C-alpha positions in Angstrom: -15.8 8.1 33.1 -14.6 5.8 30.4 -11.3 6.6 28.8 -11.7 7.9 25.2 -8.4 8.0 23.2 -10.2 10.3 20.7 -10.7 12.9 23.4 -7.6 15.1 23.5 -8.2 16.0 27.2 -8.2 12.3 28.1 -4.9 11.8 26.4 -3.5 14.8 28.2 -4.6 13.5 31.5 -2.8 10.2 30.8 0.3 12.1 29.8 0.2 14.0 33.1 -0.2 10.7 34.9 2.9 9.4 33.2 4.8 12.6 34.0 3.8 12.9 37.7 3.4 9.2 38.4 -0.1 9.7 39.8 -3.6 10.8 39.1 -3.5 13.6 41.7 -3.9 16.4 39.1 -6.6 14.6 37.0 -9.9 16.3 37.4 -11.8 13.2 36.2 -11.9 9.6 37.4 -11.6 6.9 34.8 -13.2 3.5 35.2 -11.4 0.2 34.5 -13.3 -2.4 32.6 -13.7 -5.9 34.1 -11.4 -7.6 31.6 -8.5 -5.5 32.9 -9.1 -6.1 36.5 -7.9 -3.1 38.5 -4.9 -2.2 36.3 -6.1 1.2 34.9 -2.7 2.4 33.5 -2.3 -0.9 31.6 -5.8 -0.6 30.2 -5.2 3.0 29.0 -1.8 2.1 27.6 -3.4 -0.7 25.5 -6.2 1.6 24.3 -3.6 4.3 23.4 -1.4 1.8 21.5 -4.5 0.6 19.5 -5.4 4.3 18.9 -2.0 5.3 17.6 -1.5 2.1 15.5 -4.9 2.7 13.9 -4.1 6.3 13.3 -0.7 5.4 11.8 -1.7 2.4 9.7 -5.5 2.0 9.8 -6.6 4.3 7.1 -3.4 4.4 5.1 -2.7 3.3 1.6 -1.2 0.0 2.8 -4.1 -0.9 4.9 -6.6 -0.1 2.1 -4.5 -2.1 -0.4 -4.4 -5.1 1.9 -8.1 -4.8 2.6 -8.8 -4.7 -1.2 -6.5 -7.7 -1.7 -8.3 -9.7 1.0 -11.7 -8.8 -0.4 -10.6 -10.0 -3.9 -9.4 -13.3 -2.4 -12.6 -13.7 -0.6 -14.7 -13.1 -3.7 -12.6 -15.5 -5.7 -13.0 -18.2 -3.1 -16.8 -17.6 -2.9 -17.1 -18.1 -6.6 -15.0 -21.3 -6.5 -17.2 -22.6 -3.6 -20.3 -21.9 -5.7 -18.8 -23.8 -8.7 -17.9 -26.7 -6.5 -21.4 -26.7 -5.0 -22.9 -27.0 -8.6 -20.5 -29.8 -9.4 -21.4 -31.7 -6.2 -25.2 -31.3 -7.0 -24.5 -32.6 -10.6 -22.8 -35.7 -9.2 -25.8 -36.5 -7.0 -28.3 -36.4 -9.8 -29.3 -40.0 -10.9 -27.8 -41.1 -14.2 -30.0 -42.5 -16.9 
């Protein structure tokens, strides 16, 4: 079974693993993805860190403000690129 950090039971199983230093009490068997080799605890730890960081900062005001700022910058650069394209096309037109 794939570890799902949004599943409270999966987080509890991982907490029990940390407490008892083993998977003996765990009723499910988690699979480890290929990019993590055979290090299941490290994979789950990384997933848990991502989960809690996203939970703490992902949907908050700071993240939304930063996202809006980046979107504004991208829109501004897109408009500038369009203007530069028009100017470049004007330079390529033959002069009379």
